[in-house]
N, C-alpha and C positions, 0 to 999 in steps of 0.2 A: 503493500500500499504506500510505503514512504517513496518509492521509486515512481509510482503513478502520480502522488501528489506533487514531487519535484517537478514533473513535466506538465501536469494539467491541474495544478493547484491554485491558479490565479484566482479564479473565480469559483467559491463554493456556495452551495445552497445547504442550509441547515433547517431542519424541519422535525418537529415534535408531534405532529397532529395524528399519527398512527397510534391508536390504543386498540389493538387487537388482542392482548392478552389479558386473561380473566380478571386480573386485579386493575385492569384500566391504567396500567403505569405508562408514562411516556417513553415511546422508544424514539430516540433521537437519532438521527441519520446526518453525516456529513457526505455532501454527493457533488460530484462535479462531471464534465464531459471530457470523454478523450478526443483524439483527433479524428476518429470515425464517428463523431457525435453520438456516442453510447455512454449511458451512463456509468460513473466509476464511483463506486462506495469507497470513501477514505476513512471511515470510521462510523462505529455505531454504539449506542449505550441503551441500557434500559434504566430509567432513572425512577427515583421515589417520589420525586414532586418537580415542580416547575417554578422553583424561587430562584431569585438572584444569586444566592450562595451556591445552589446546585449547579446552576449554569456556568458561574466563575470556575467552579472546581472542574467541570467538564471541559470547559475551553482552555484551561490550564494545562490537562491532561491531554488534550489533542495537541497543542502546542509542542508540549515536550515530546510526543510521539513523532511530530514531524519535524524534529530537528531545531525546533524554535523559530521556524519560518511561519509567518502570519499569511493568511491569504490577502491578496491585494483587495479582493472585494468579497463579501459576504451577504447572501440574500437569505431573509427570513420572512417570516409574518410579523406582524407588529406589537408582539408582546412587550411589554415594558421591562420585565425581568431579563429576557434576551437583550434588548437593546442596552441595558445598562451593564450588563455583563460584556458585551461587545466592546463597549467603550471603555470598560476597565481592562480587558485582556487583550484586545486587538485594536489599540488606539489609533493605529495608522491605517487601519482597513477601512474601505469605504462599506457602508451598512445601507443595503437598499432592500425594499420590498420584492417580494418574489412577482412574477408576471400573474400568476394566478390569484394572489391576494389583492392585486391591483385591480384585476377585473371584477372580483367578488365585490371590493368596495366601490367600483363605478356602479353595478348593478344596484346595490343597496343605496347608495347616495344620489345618484342620478336617475334611477327608475328607467322610465319611459324613453329618455332621451339616448339610451345605449342601444 
């Protein structure tokens, strides 16, 4: 994974919206795209909760596993705990909303204009 991250880790998507296990614990995924436009999973974790402290711990572990190299950009949903953790652990990374969340926000806020 570290080799893939070295080549394709400039832009990382981080998501915790999958809750398919029986305890409904968040499954966190760090995902990117390779040069064939295929998904590349850089890391995954089953979390206990979605607090700022948990995300800071996870991002620090990810950073350590990837040789201390932060992603140039990281795309997430708009959760406040994730945003605060990114500012703390990846201060030089660009943090943006993923396109799916942008389109969902547009539908909710713009209604029939979309």
